[in-house]
C-alpha positions in Angstrom: 130.4 75.1 115.2 130.7 77.5 112.3 128.5 76.4 109.3 127.8 78.1 106.0 124.5 79.8 105.8 123.4 77.1 103.3 123.5 74.5 106.2 120.5 75.9 107.7 118.5 75.7 104.4 115.6 78.0 104.5 115.4 78.3 108.3 115.1 81.7 109.7 118.2 82.5 111.9 118.3 84.8 114.8 121.0 87.6 115.1 122.8 87.1 118.5 125.8 89.3 118.3 127.7 92.0 116.2 131.4 91.8 116.7 133.0 95.1 116.0 136.6 93.9 116.0 138.5 90.8 114.9 139.7 89.8 118.2 136.1 90.0 119.5 134.7 87.9 116.6 137.4 85.1 117.1 136.6 85.0 120.9 132.9 84.7 120.1 133.6 81.8 117.5 135.6 80.0 120.1 132.9 80.3 122.7 130.0 79.1 120.5 132.2 76.2 119.1 133.0 75.1 122.7 129.3 75.2 123.6 128.5 72.9 120.7 126.2 75.6 119.0 125.9 75.6 115.3 126.1 79.3 113.9 126.7 81.2 110.8 128.8 84.4 110.7 128.7 87.1 107.8 130.2 90.4 107.4 127.8 93.2 107.2 127.6 97.0 107.9 126.6 98.7 111.1 126.4 102.3 112.0 128.7 103.3 114.7 130.3 106.2 116.4 128.7 109.1 118.4 130.4 112.3 117.3 131.7 110.9 114.0 129.2 108.4 113.0 129.9 106.4 110.1 129.1 103.0 108.5 131.5 100.2 109.6 131.9 96.5 109.0 131.4 94.0 111.6 130.9 90.1 112.0 127.2 89.2 112.4 126.5 86.1 114.2 123.3 84.0 113.7 122.0 80.9 115.2 118.7 78.8 114.7 115.9 79.8 117.0 116.2 76.6 118.9 119.6 77.6 119.9 119.2 81.4 120.5 118.6 81.2 124.3 121.6 78.8 124.8 123.8 81.1 122.7 122.6 84.1 124.6 123.5 82.6 127.9 126.9 81.6 126.7 127.8 85.1 125.7 126.4 86.7 128.8 128.4 84.3 131.0 131.4 85.6 129.3 130.3 89.3 129.8 129.3 89.9 126.2 125.9 91.6 125.6 123.8 89.8 123.1 122.2 91.6 120.4 118.4 92.7 121.3 116.1 94.1 118.8 
């Protein structure tokens, strides 16, 4: 379920996905909520484009480390590629 970042207090969160489109972000929210995973989402910038590279805004999804593997499995099961460092 979507939570405000303050919900996680001082816990370090893992970035699991960067949604580049609104439709994609809404689908990720649905998947994580249906799986019962607490997550935070915040807008941030990322670098995109090959020929005309530019900074763009995306939805960055974060989960606590204890839920990271489960969240990545949920994303992979629905053909989304989890963020990897």
